[in-house]
Backbone and ligand atoms as CSV (ligand in chain L), in Angstrom:
chain,resi,resn,atom,element,x,y,z
A,1,MET,N,N,-2.111,1.983,-11.800
A,1,MET,CA,C,-3.158,1.024,-12.144
A,1,MET,C,C,-3.995,0.736,-10.917
A,2,LYS,N,N,-5.206,1.154,-10.951
A,2,LYS,CA,C,-6.081,1.007,-9.783
A,2,LYS,C,C,-6.862,-0.293,-9.914
A,3,LEU,N,N,-6.666,-1.180,-8.969
A,3,LEU,CA,C,-7.328,-2.478,-9.029
A,3,LEU,C,C,-8.470,-2.597,-8.038
A,4,ILE,N,N,-8.455,-1.752,-7.017
A,4,ILE,CA,C,-9.546,-1.804,-6.053
A,4,ILE,C,C,-10.113,-0.401,-5.925
A,5,PRO,N,N,-11.384,-0.308,-5.664
A,5,PRO,CA,C,-11.953,1.034,-5.521
A,5,PRO,C,C,-11.314,1.752,-4.353
A,6,ARG,N,N,-10.942,3.018,-4.561
A,6,ARG,CA,C,-10.325,3.770,-3.488
A,6,ARG,C,C,-11.265,3.844,-2.286
A,7,SER,N,N,-12.540,3.983,-2.552
A,7,SER,CA,C,-13.495,4.074,-1.447
A,7,SER,C,C,-13.473,2.804,-0.620
A,8,CYS,N,N,-13.195,1.675,-1.277
A,8,CYS,CA,C,-13.149,0.406,-0.550
A,8,CYS,C,C,-11.943,0.379,0.368
A,9,ALA,N,N,-10.809,0.814,-0.161
A,9,ALA,CA,C,-9.594,0.787,0.641
A,9,ALA,C,C,-9.693,1.722,1.831
A,10,ARG,N,N,-10.525,2.734,1.709
A,10,ARG,CA,C,-10.603,3.723,2.770
A,10,ARG,C,C,-11.823,3.526,3.654
A,11,ALA,N,N,-12.631,2.565,3.328
A,11,ALA,CA,C,-13.909,2.464,4.015
A,11,ALA,C,C,-13.769,1.872,5.412
A,12,GLY,N,N,-12.636,1.231,5.663
A,12,GLY,CA,C,-12.362,0.766,7.015
A,12,GLY,C,C,-13.324,-0.285,7.492
A,13,LEU,N,N,-13.941,-0.035,8.613
A,13,LEU,CA,C,-14.751,-1.037,9.274
A,13,LEU,C,C,-15.879,-1.518,8.369
A,14,ALA,N,N,-16.573,-0.583,7.760
A,14,ALA,CA,C,-17.693,-0.959,6.900
A,14,ALA,C,C,-17.208,-1.853,5.776
A,15,CYS,N,N,-16.041,-1.518,5.263
A,15,CYS,CA,C,-15.476,-2.301,4.179
A,15,CYS,C,C,-15.176,-3.707,4.650
A,16,THR,N,N,-14.611,-3.828,5.849
A,16,THR,CA,C,-14.260,-5.140,6.377
A,16,THR,C,C,-15.511,-5.995,6.541
A,17,LEU,N,N,-16.568,-5.384,7.054
A,17,LEU,CA,C,-17.809,-6.135,7.238
A,17,LEU,C,C,-18.365,-6.575,5.898
A,18,THR,N,N,-18.353,-5.657,4.950
A,18,THR,CA,C,-18.849,-5.993,3.622
A,18,THR,C,C,-18.035,-7.122,3.030
A,19,ALA,N,N,-16.735,-7.034,3.205
A,19,ALA,CA,C,-15.871,-8.054,2.625
A,19,ALA,C,C,-16.100,-9.402,3.272
A,20,ALA,N,N,-16.433,-9.406,4.565
A,20,ALA,CA,C,-16.702,-10.673,5.220
A,20,ALA,C,C,-17.915,-11.326,4.592
A,21,VAL,N,N,-18.906,-10.501,4.270
A,21,VAL,CA,C,-20.104,-11.023,3.620
A,21,VAL,C,C,-19.759,-11.530,2.230
A,22,LEU,N,N,-18.873,-10.795,1.582
A,22,LEU,CA,C,-18.527,-11.113,0.200
A,22,LEU,C,C,-17.351,-12.071,0.090
A,23,ALA,N,N,-16.957,-12.657,1.214
A,23,ALA,CA,C,-15.760,-13.499,1.208
A,23,ALA,C,C,-15.841,-14.519,0.088
A,24,GLY,N,N,-14.763,-14.593,-0.650
A,24,GLY,CA,C,-14.719,-15.547,-1.734
A,24,GLY,C,C,-15.090,-14.947,-3.076
A,25,THR,N,N,-15.648,-13.769,-3.065
A,25,THR,CA,C,-16.008,-13.135,-4.324
A,25,THR,C,C,-14.928,-12.159,-4.774
A,26,GLY,N,N,-13.934,-11.950,-3.959
A,26,GLY,CA,C,-12.905,-10.988,-4.337
A,26,GLY,C,C,-13.431,-9.573,-4.310
A,27,GLY,N,N,-14.428,-9.319,-3.513
A,27,GLY,CA,C,-15.098,-8.023,-3.541
A,27,GLY,C,C,-14.275,-6.903,-2.959
A,28,CYS,N,N,-13.346,-7.217,-2.069
A,28,CYS,CA,C,-12.628,-6.122,-1.424
A,28,CYS,C,C,-11.287,-6.619,-0.938
A,29,SER,N,N,-10.253,-6.313,-1.661
A,29,SER,CA,C,-8.950,-6.810,-1.256
A,29,SER,C,C,-8.415,-6.061,-0.042
A,30,ALA,N,N,-9.025,-4.925,0.293
A,30,ALA,CA,C,-8.543,-4.189,1.451
A,30,ALA,C,C,-8.701,-5.005,2.730
A,31,SER,N,N,-9.707,-5.871,2.767
A,31,SER,CA,C,-9.921,-6.655,3.976
A,31,SER,C,C,-8.737,-7.567,4.243
A,32,GLN,N,N,-8.083,-7.986,3.184
A,32,GLN,CA,C,-6.969,-8.909,3.367
A,32,GLN,C,C,-5.814,-8.227,4.079
A,33,ALA,N,N,-5.758,-6.926,3.977
A,33,ALA,CA,C,-4.695,-6.204,4.672
A,33,ALA,C,C,-4.912,-6.245,6.184
A,34,SER,N,N,-6.108,-6.606,6.584
A,34,SER,CA,C,-6.404,-6.649,8.004
A,34,SER,C,C,-6.290,-8.056,8.564
A,35,GLY,N,N,-5.885,-8.987,7.763
A,35,GLY,CA,C,-5.740,-10.349,8.255
A,35,GLY,C,C,-6.721,-11.279,7.565
A,36,THR,N,N,-6.229,-12.026,6.628
A,36,THR,CA,C,-7.083,-12.905,5.850
A,36,THR,C,C,-7.800,-13.897,6.753
A,37,GLY,N,N,-9.085,-13.999,6.559
A,37,GLY,CA,C,-9.859,-15.022,7.249
A,37,GLY,C,C,-10.321,-14.619,8.629
A,38,THR,N,N,-9.923,-13.464,9.086
A,38,THR,CA,C,-10.315,-13.052,10.426
A,38,THR,C,C,-11.081,-11.744,10.391
A,39,GLY,N,N,-11.629,-11.431,9.234
A,39,GLY,CA,C,-12.281,-10.134,9.073
A,39,GLY,C,C,-13.385,-9.898,10.089
A,40,THR,N,N,-14.216,-10.895,10.310
A,40,THR,CA,C,-15.335,-10.710,11.224
A,40,THR,C,C,-14.842,-10.492,12.649
A,41,ALA,N,N,-13.884,-11.317,13.061
A,41,ALA,CA,C,-13.375,-11.202,14.422
A,41,ALA,C,C,-12.717,-9.842,14.642
A,42,ARG,N,N,-11.946,-9.409,13.651
A,42,ARG,CA,C,-11.264,-8.127,13.811
A,42,ARG,C,C,-12.264,-6.982,13.817
A,43,ALA,N,N,-13.271,-7.101,13.003
A,43,ALA,CA,C,-14.249,-6.030,12.934
A,43,ALA,C,C,-14.975,-5.873,14.265
A,44,ALA,N,N,-15.115,-6.995,14.983
A,44,ALA,CA,C,-15.851,-6.957,16.232
A,44,ALA,C,C,-14.959,-6.623,17.424
A,45,SER,N,N,-13.651,-6.628,17.205
A,45,SER,CA,C,-12.756,-6.434,18.333
A,45,SER,C,C,-12.763,-4.979,18.789
A,46,PRO,N,N,-12.692,-4.750,20.077
A,46,PRO,CA,C,-12.680,-3.384,20.584
A,46,PRO,C,C,-11.313,-2.726,20.404
A,47,GLY,N,N,-11.281,-1.454,20.569
A,47,GLY,CA,C,-10.007,-0.744,20.556
A,47,GLY,C,C,-9.404,-0.591,19.179
A,48,GLY,N,N,-10.205,-0.660,18.176
A,48,GLY,CA,C,-9.715,-0.524,16.812
A,48,GLY,C,C,-9.308,0.904,16.510
A,49,PRO,N,N,-8.913,1.145,15.283
A,49,PRO,CA,C,-8.393,2.461,14.925
A,49,PRO,C,C,-9.424,3.572,15.080
A,50,ALA,N,N,-10.699,3.224,14.990
A,50,ALA,CA,C,-11.716,4.262,15.076
A,50,ALA,C,C,-11.716,4.923,16.456
A,51,THR,N,N,-11.199,4.214,17.468
A,51,THR,CA,C,-11.197,4.763,18.812
A,51,THR,C,C,-9.807,5.269,19.211
A,52,SER,N,N,-8.867,5.237,18.257
A,52,SER,CA,C,-7.519,5.676,18.576
A,52,SER,C,C,-7.507,7.154,18.946
A,53,ALA,N,N,-6.821,7.459,20.025
A,53,ALA,CA,C,-6.751,8.846,20.457
A,53,ALA,C,C,-5.556,9.567,19.835
A,54,THR,N,N,-4.652,8.812,19.252
A,54,THR,CA,C,-3.413,9.409,18.772
A,54,THR,C,C,-3.457,9.767,17.306
A,55,GLY,N,N,-4.502,9.339,16.607
A,55,GLY,CA,C,-4.591,9.645,15.194
A,55,GLY,C,C,-3.690,8.752,14.373
A,56,PRO,N,N,-3.775,8.893,13.070
A,56,PRO,CA,C,-3.011,8.008,12.206
A,56,PRO,C,C,-1.511,8.257,12.297
A,57,THR,N,N,-0.765,7.173,12.115
A,57,THR,CA,C,0.675,7.318,11.932
A,57,THR,C,C,0.915,7.972,10.578
A,58,ARG,N,N,1.794,8.954,10.547
A,58,ARG,CA,C,2.098,9.622,9.285
A,58,ARG,C,C,3.489,9.209,8.824
A,59,VAL,N,N,3.546,8.719,7.609
A,59,VAL,CA,C,4.807,8.269,7.042
A,59,VAL,C,C,5.149,9.169,5.863
A,60,ALA,N,N,6.298,9.782,5.930
A,60,ALA,CA,C,6.771,10.625,4.827
A,60,ALA,C,C,7.601,9.772,3.883
A,61,VAL,N,N,7.206,9.748,2.635
A,61,VAL,CA,C,7.889,8.922,1.644
A,61,VAL,C,C,8.482,9.836,0.575
A,62,ASP,N,N,9.791,9.813,0.478
A,62,ASP,CA,C,10.478,10.607,-0.540
A,62,ASP,C,C,10.819,9.724,-1.734
A,63,MET,N,N,10.527,10.233,-2.914
A,63,MET,CA,C,10.813,9.489,-4.142
A,63,MET,C,C,11.747,10.312,-5.010
A,64,THR,N,N,12.723,9.651,-5.568
A,64,THR,CA,C,13.599,10.314,-6.520
A,64,THR,C,C,14.190,9.241,-7.427
A,65,GLU,N,N,15.019,9.668,-8.388
A,65,GLU,CA,C,15.654,8.699,-9.279
A,65,GLU,C,C,16.975,8.257,-8.644
A,66,TRP,N,N,17.079,7.015,-8.186
A,66,TRP,CA,C,16.068,5.969,-8.225
A,66,TRP,C,C,15.944,5.357,-6.843
A,67,SER,N,N,15.209,5.989,-5.993
A,67,SER,CA,C,15.045,5.442,-4.652
A,67,SER,C,C,13.699,5.865,-4.078
A,68,VAL,N,N,13.267,5.087,-3.116
A,68,VAL,CA,C,12.098,5.407,-2.305
A,68,VAL,C,C,12.551,5.275,-0.861
A,69,SER,N,N,12.297,6.305,-0.051
A,69,SER,CA,C,12.672,6.199,1.352
A,69,SER,C,C,11.486,6.626,2.205
A,70,ALA,N,N,11.208,5.805,3.212
A,70,ALA,CA,C,10.077,6.055,4.092
A,70,ALA,C,C,10.574,6.364,5.487
A,71,ALA,N,N,10.001,7.386,6.104
A,71,ALA,CA,C,10.344,7.734,7.478
A,71,ALA,C,C,9.067,8.039,8.257
A,72,PRO,N,N,8.762,7.222,9.281
A,72,PRO,CA,C,9.497,6.030,9.691
A,72,PRO,C,C,9.273,4.882,8.704
A,73,ALA,N,N,10.085,3.841,8.845
A,73,ALA,CA,C,9.973,2.676,7.969
A,73,ALA,C,C,9.166,1.562,8.611
A,74,ALA,N,N,8.517,1.879,9.717
A,74,ALA,CA,C,7.686,0.885,10.405
A,74,ALA,C,C,6.585,1.626,11.140
A,75,ALA,N,N,5.511,0.896,11.425
A,75,ALA,CA,C,4.393,1.515,12.136
A,75,ALA,C,C,3.658,0.444,12.917
A,76,LYS,N,N,2.907,0.881,13.901
A,76,LYS,CA,C,1.976,-0.005,14.577
A,76,LYS,C,C,0.754,-0.205,13.688
A,77,ALA,N,N,0.132,-1.362,13.825
A,77,ALA,CA,C,-1.088,-1.615,13.069
A,77,ALA,C,C,-2.145,-0.571,13.410
A,78,GLY,N,N,-2.918,-0.228,12.413
A,78,GLY,CA,C,-3.954,0.786,12.601
A,78,GLY,C,C,-3.958,1.751,11.446
A,79,PRO,N,N,-4.487,2.937,11.662
A,79,PRO,CA,C,-4.542,3.905,10.568
A,79,PRO,C,C,-3.166,4.480,10.258
A,80,VAL,N,N,-2.819,4.461,8.998
A,80,VAL,CA,C,-1.523,4.977,8.565
A,80,VAL,C,C,-1.743,5.836,7.321
A,81,THR,N,N,-1.191,7.032,7.349
A,81,THR,CA,C,-1.243,7.925,6.190
A,81,THR,C,C,0.144,7.997,5.570
A,82,PHE,N,N,0.195,7.773,4.278
A,82,PHE,CA,C,1.456,7.855,3.545
A,82,PHE,C,C,1.436,9.124,2.702
A,83,ALA,N,N,2.424,9.985,2.928
A,83,ALA,CA,C,2.550,11.216,2.164
A,83,ALA,C,C,3.758,11.088,1.249
A,84,ALA,N,N,3.493,10.967,-0.037
A,84,ALA,CA,C,4.557,10.736,-1.014
A,84,ALA,C,C,4.957,12.060,-1.647
A,85,THR,N,N,6.239,12.362,-1.563
A,85,THR,CA,C,6.761,13.589,-2.158
A,85,THR,C,C,7.755,13.224,-3.244
A,86,ASN,N,N,7.552,13.807,-4.400
A,86,ASN,CA,C,8.462,13.570,-5.509
A,86,ASN,C,C,9.577,14.607,-5.462
A,87,ARG,N,N,10.762,14.158,-5.076
A,87,ARG,CA,C,11.922,15.047,-4.986
A,87,ARG,C,C,12.854,14.874,-6.188
A,88,GLY,N,N,12.347,14.171,-7.193
A,88,GLY,CA,C,13.155,13.948,-8.385
A,88,GLY,C,C,12.733,14.851,-9.528
A,89,ALA,N,N,13.185,14.478,-10.729
A,89,ALA,CA,C,12.901,15.256,-11.929
A,89,ALA,C,C,11.893,14.577,-12.840
A,90,ASP,N,N,11.626,13.299,-12.589
A,90,ASP,CA,C,10.658,12.545,-13.384
A,90,ASP,C,C,9.353,12.390,-12.605
A,91,VAL,N,N,8.308,12.097,-13.331
A,91,VAL,CA,C,7.040,11.746,-12.682
A,91,VAL,C,C,7.196,10.379,-12.013
A,92,HIS,N,N,6.620,10.253,-10.822
A,92,HIS,CA,C,6.650,8.968,-10.115
A,92,HIS,C,C,5.267,8.653,-9.576
A,93,GLU,N,N,5.152,7.454,-9.042
A,93,GLU,CA,C,3.931,7.047,-8.351
A,93,GLU,C,C,4.350,6.239,-7.137
A,94,LEU,N,N,3.421,6.025,-6.238
A,94,LEU,CA,C,3.746,5.233,-5.056
A,94,LEU,C,C,2.642,4.208,-4.833
A,95,VAL,N,N,3.054,2.941,-4.835
A,95,VAL,CA,C,2.116,1.839,-4.643
A,95,VAL,C,C,2.509,1.099,-3.375
A,96,LEU,N,N,1.539,0.865,-2.515
A,96,LEU,CA,C,1.780,0.084,-1.304
A,96,LEU,C,C,1.297,-1.338,-1.536
A,97,PHE,N,N,2.248,-2.268,-1.495
A,97,PHE,CA,C,1.932,-3.685,-1.605
A,97,PHE,C,C,2.124,-4.342,-0.253
A,98,ARG,N,N,1.255,-5.284,0.040
A,98,ARG,CA,C,1.544,-6.184,1.151
A,98,ARG,C,C,2.117,-7.462,0.556
A,99,THR,N,N,3.287,-7.865,1.020
A,99,THR,CA,C,3.906,-9.082,0.496
A,99,THR,C,C,4.968,-9.578,1.458
A,100,ASP,N,N,5.104,-10.882,1.515
A,100,ASP,CA,C,6.197,-11.491,2.272
A,100,ASP,C,C,7.377,-11.821,1.366
A,101,LEU,N,N,7.224,-11.526,0.085
A,101,LEU,CA,C,8.274,-11.883,-0.862
A,101,LEU,C,C,9.448,-10.929,-0.772
A,102,ASP,N,N,10.625,-11.466,-1.012
A,102,ASP,CA,C,11.791,-10.608,-1.167
A,102,ASP,C,C,11.594,-9.761,-2.433
A,103,PRO,N,N,12.038,-8.498,-2.415
A,103,PRO,CA,C,11.854,-7.667,-3.616
A,103,PRO,C,C,12.379,-8.308,-4.897
A,104,SER,N,N,13.422,-9.109,-4.777
A,104,SER,CA,C,13.985,-9.746,-5.970
A,104,SER,C,C,13.098,-10.867,-6.500
A,105,ARG,N,N,12.086,-11.235,-5.739
A,105,ARG,CA,C,11.233,-12.357,-6.141
A,105,ARG,C,C,9.805,-11.943,-6.463
A,106,LEU,N,N,9.570,-10.656,-6.559
A,106,LEU,CA,C,8.216,-10.208,-6.860
A,106,LEU,C,C,7.831,-10.625,-8.276
A,107,PRO,N,N,6.572,-10.986,-8.476
A,107,PRO,CA,C,6.114,-11.295,-9.834
A,107,PRO,C,C,6.115,-10.032,-10.689
A,108,LEU,N,N,6.611,-10.153,-11.899
A,108,LEU,CA,C,6.685,-9.008,-12.810
A,108,LEU,C,C,5.752,-9.230,-13.995
A,109,ASP,N,N,5.249,-8.124,-14.544
A,109,ASP,CA,C,4.442,-8.253,-15.760
A,109,ASP,C,C,5.360,-8.177,-16.972
A,110,GLU,N,N,4.755,-8.194,-18.159
A,110,GLU,CA,C,5.558,-8.275,-19.383
A,110,GLU,C,C,6.404,-7.025,-19.600
A,111,GLU,N,N,6.011,-5.912,-18.962
A,111,GLU,CA,C,6.797,-4.682,-19.109
A,111,GLU,C,C,7.937,-4.590,-18.103
A,112,GLY,N,N,7.911,-5.469,-17.107
A,112,GLY,CA,C,8.937,-5.407,-16.081
A,112,GLY,C,C,8.504,-4.657,-14.841
A,113,ALA,N,N,7.243,-4.279,-14.790
A,113,ALA,CA,C,6.695,-3.689,-13.565
A,113,ALA,C,C,6.259,-4.817,-12.634
A,114,VAL,N,N,6.105,-4.482,-11.360
A,114,VAL,CA,C,5.552,-5.462,-10.437
A,114,VAL,C,C,4.127,-5.779,-10.894
A,115,ASP,N,N,3.838,-7.068,-11.011
A,115,ASP,CA,C,2.505,-7.502,-11.429
A,115,ASP,C,C,1.540,-7.290,-10.269
A,116,GLU,N,N,0.701,-6.262,-10.406
A,116,GLU,CA,C,-0.153,-5.863,-9.280
A,116,GLU,C,C,-1.255,-6.879,-8.993
A,117,ARG,N,N,-1.423,-7.855,-9.877
A,117,ARG,CA,C,-2.364,-8.944,-9.626
A,117,ARG,C,C,-1.631,-10.257,-9.401
A,118,GLY,N,N,-0.324,-10.193,-9.255
A,118,GLY,CA,C,0.483,-11.400,-9.197
A,118,GLY,C,C,0.326,-12.150,-7.882
A,119,ALA,N,N,0.751,-13.405,-7.910
A,119,ALA,CA,C,0.699,-14.227,-6.713
A,119,ALA,C,C,1.670,-13.700,-5.672
A,120,GLY,N,N,1.183,-13.622,-4.455
A,120,GLY,CA,C,2.068,-13.227,-3.365
A,120,GLY,C,C,2.155,-11.740,-3.123
A,121,VAL,N,N,1.456,-10.950,-3.930
A,121,VAL,CA,C,1.407,-9.509,-3.683
A,121,VAL,C,C,-0.045,-9.061,-3.620
A,122,GLU,N,N,-0.277,-8.119,-2.759
A,122,GLU,CA,C,-1.620,-7.547,-2.626
A,122,GLU,C,C,-1.489,-6.035,-2.660
A,123,LEU,N,N,-2.127,-5.412,-3.621
A,123,LEU,CA,C,-2.096,-3.955,-3.704
A,123,LEU,C,C,-3.027,-3.389,-2.636
A,124,VAL,N,N,-2.481,-2.528,-1.797
A,124,VAL,CA,C,-3.284,-1.938,-0.720
A,124,VAL,C,C,-3.849,-0.593,-1.159
A,125,ASP,N,N,-2.986,0.279,-1.651
A,125,ASP,CA,C,-3.439,1.595,-2.120
A,125,ASP,C,C,-2.293,2.220,-2.899
A,126,GLU,N,N,-2.567,3.349,-3.524
A,126,GLU,CA,C,-1.536,3.987,-4.329
A,126,GLU,C,C,-1.909,5.429,-4.632
A,127,VAL,N,N,-0.901,6.195,-5.007
A,127,VAL,CA,C,-1.110,7.494,-5.649
A,127,VAL,C,C,-0.319,7.482,-6.950
A,128,GLU,N,N,-0.944,7.988,-7.996
A,128,GLU,CA,C,-0.321,7.964,-9.310
A,128,GLU,C,C,0.030,9.374,-9.746
A,129,ASN,N,N,0.904,9.443,-10.748
A,129,ASN,CA,C,1.167,10.695,-11.450
A,129,ASN,C,C,1.577,11.819,-10.486
A,130,VAL,N,N,2.567,11.523,-9.659
A,130,VAL,CA,C,3.086,12.534,-8.735
A,130,VAL,C,C,4.171,13.318,-9.481
A,131,GLN,N,N,3.879,14.570,-9.737
A,131,GLN,CA,C,4.786,15.397,-10.529
A,131,GLN,C,C,5.991,15.837,-9.687
A,132,PRO,N,N,7.096,16.194,-10.337
A,132,PRO,CA,C,8.254,16.688,-9.585
A,132,PRO,C,C,7.861,17.850,-8.670
A,133,GLY,N,N,8.270,17.735,-7.419
A,133,GLY,CA,C,7.965,18.775,-6.443
A,133,GLY,C,C,6.611,18.630,-5.777
A,134,GLN,N,N,5.807,17.704,-6.271
A,134,GLN,CA,C,4.448,17.550,-5.756
A,134,GLN,C,C,4.401,16.484,-4.657
A,135,SER,N,N,3.427,16.635,-3.747
A,135,SER,CA,C,3.152,15.613,-2.744
A,135,SER,C,C,1.719,15.136,-2.904
A,136,LYS,N,N,1.541,13.848,-2.769
A,136,LYS,CA,C,0.199,13.263,-2.745
A,136,LYS,C,C,0.177,12.252,-1.614
A,137,SER,N,N,-0.975,12.083,-1.004
A,137,SER,CA,C,-1.037,11.149,0.111
A,137,SER,C,C,-2.238,10.225,-0.014
A,138,PHE,N,N,-2.136,9.116,0.669
A,138,PHE,CA,C,-3.284,8.223,0.807
A,138,PHE,C,C,-3.304,7.708,2.232
A,139,ALA,N,N,-4.515,7.434,2.697
A,139,ALA,CA,C,-4.701,6.987,4.082
A,139,ALA,C,C,-5.271,5.580,4.079
A,140,VAL,N,N,-4.613,4.699,4.814
A,140,VAL,CA,C,-5.118,3.338,4.983
A,140,VAL,C,C,-5.780,3.281,6.353
A,141,THR,N,N,-7.030,2.898,6.370
A,141,THR,CA,C,-7.819,2.988,7.598
A,141,THR,C,C,-7.331,2.031,8.672
A,142,ASP,N,N,-6.982,0.830,8.269
A,142,ASP,CA,C,-6.568,-0.181,9.259
A,142,ASP,C,C,-5.514,-1.071,8.629
A,143,LEU,N,N,-4.282,-0.630,8.708
A,143,LEU,CA,C,-3.184,-1.389,8.113
A,143,LEU,C,C,-2.797,-2.517,9.067
A,144,GLY,N,N,-2.891,-3.746,8.602
A,144,GLY,CA,C,-2.658,-4.899,9.454
A,144,GLY,C,C,-1.187,-5.218,9.605
A,145,PRO,N,N,-0.841,-5.963,10.651
A,145,PRO,CA,C,0.552,-6.355,10.842
A,145,PRO,C,C,1.062,-7.151,9.649
A,146,GLY,N,N,2.283,-6.910,9.282
A,146,GLY,CA,C,2.859,-7.655,8.167
A,146,GLY,C,C,3.977,-6.879,7.508
A,147,ARG,N,N,4.409,-7.457,6.408
A,147,ARG,CA,C,5.503,-6.867,5.632
A,147,ARG,C,C,4.931,-6.230,4.370
A,148,TYR,N,N,5.431,-5.057,4.085
A,148,TYR,CA,C,4.925,-4.283,2.952
A,148,TYR,C,C,6.096,-3.763,2.123
A,149,LEU,N,N,5.769,-3.379,0.905
A,149,LEU,CA,C,6.733,-2.693,0.056
A,149,LEU,C,C,6.078,-1.440,-0.505
A,150,LEU,N,N,6.829,-0.354,-0.462
A,150,LEU,CA,C,6.441,0.883,-1.126
A,150,LEU,C,C,7.213,0.934,-2.435
A,151,VAL,N,N,6.484,0.988,-3.544
A,151,VAL,CA,C,7.103,0.818,-4.858
A,151,VAL,C,C,6.652,1.923,-5.792
A,152,CYS,N,N,7.600,2.470,-6.565
A,152,CYS,CA,C,7.200,3.222,-7.757
A,152,CYS,C,C,7.152,2.215,-8.893
A,153,ASN,N,N,5.971,2.020,-9.425
A,153,ASN,CA,C,5.774,0.936,-10.398
A,153,ASN,C,C,5.653,1.444,-11.823
A,154,LEU,N,N,6.150,2.646,-12.057
A,154,LEU,CA,C,6.099,3.198,-13.411
A,154,LEU,C,C,7.102,2.500,-14.326
A,155,VAL,N,N,6.694,2.366,-15.570
A,155,VAL,CA,C,7.607,1.929,-16.621
A,155,VAL,C,C,7.484,2.934,-17.755
A,156,GLU,N,N,8.615,3.553,-18.095
A,156,GLU,CA,C,8.643,4.492,-19.216
A,156,GLU,C,C,9.786,4.062,-20.119
A,157,GLY,N,N,9.429,3.422,-21.197
A,157,GLY,CA,C,10.480,2.955,-22.095
A,157,GLY,C,C,11.418,1.994,-21.375
A,158,ASP,N,N,12.689,2.345,-21.367
A,158,ASP,CA,C,13.668,1.473,-20.720
A,158,ASP,C,C,13.727,1.683,-19.213
A,159,HIS,N,N,13.045,2.699,-18.731
A,159,HIS,CA,C,13.108,2.984,-17.303
A,159,HIS,C,C,12.004,2.238,-16.566
A,160,ARG,N,N,12.396,1.145,-15.951
A,160,ARG,CA,C,11.482,0.419,-15.080
A,160,ARG,C,C,11.821,0.870,-13.663
A,161,HIS,N,N,11.003,1.742,-13.126
A,161,HIS,CA,C,11.392,2.433,-11.896
A,161,HIS,C,C,11.638,1.471,-10.732
A,162,PHE,N,N,10.809,0.436,-10.647
A,162,PHE,CA,C,11.030,-0.563,-9.591
A,162,PHE,C,C,12.384,-1.240,-9.779
A,163,HIS,N,N,12.623,-1.676,-10.993
A,163,HIS,CA,C,13.881,-2.363,-11.296
A,163,HIS,C,C,15.082,-1.452,-11.002
A,164,ASN,N,N,14.894,-0.162,-11.210
A,164,ASN,CA,C,15.986,0.792,-10.975
A,164,ASN,C,C,16.241,1.067,-9.497
A,165,GLY,N,N,15.397,0.500,-8.656
A,165,GLY,CA,C,15.649,0.631,-7.220
A,165,GLY,C,C,14.598,1.416,-6.457
A,166,MET,N,N,13.500,1.754,-7.131
A,166,MET,CA,C,12.495,2.582,-6.457
A,166,MET,C,C,11.532,1.723,-5.633
A,167,TYR,N,N,12.042,1.239,-4.515
A,167,TYR,CA,C,11.188,0.512,-3.578
A,167,TYR,C,C,11.802,0.618,-2.192
A,168,SER,N,N,10.952,0.423,-1.208
A,168,SER,CA,C,11.408,0.478,0.168
A,168,SER,C,C,10.524,-0.446,0.991
A,169,GLN,N,N,11.144,-1.170,1.898
A,169,GLN,CA,C,10.370,-2.082,2.746
A,169,GLN,C,C,9.752,-1.315,3.906
A,170,PHE,N,N,8.577,-1.780,4.306
A,170,PHE,CA,C,7.830,-1.141,5.381
A,170,PHE,C,C,7.215,-2.249,6.226
A,171,THR,N,N,7.357,-2.115,7.534
A,171,THR,CA,C,6.896,-3.175,8.443
A,171,THR,C,C,5.816,-2.635,9.372
A,172,VAL,N,N,4.773,-3.418,9.531
A,172,VAL,CA,C,3.705,-3.071,10.463
A,172,VAL,C,C,3.627,-4.154,11.532
A,173,SER,N,N,3.666,-3.729,12.781
A,173,SER,CA,C,3.652,-4.707,13.884
A,173,SER,C,C,2.445,-4.491,14.769
L,1,CU,CU,CU,9.273,6.316,-10.364
């Protein structure tokens, strides 16, 4: 379920500036990943990811029934690319949420999936419909410090993938 335009999540600096202008309109939730209320200051700060000489941190995320594992499980703030590989037999997806909530306290929708618009969670980006054996990736231009969860949020009948254990915590410092 895509709630924010992918181009917005990937637009980085331009997106942050736009969001600062649009503050209060909900125009770009990606800016919140960079620190709510400080978008303008961060956008103006030197040494941002655009000048990084080391390139994005690459996180390999393995998904199977029923687990999600990320290596590494932490990263420095800045550009981070998540490469999700489906090593299971079912179709999966990978959603990156920013949240301080314990996984047991995440808001759920009526199907038992994590409520992607729920209080206390912010959807950062995702890849959907990852077939068995397939890898898909997404790049976050400027992932801010905080606590995140990598979740497979699929629900197929009785199989609520998140409920079955398909999540992993991820920390950005
Ligand atoms: Cu899944």
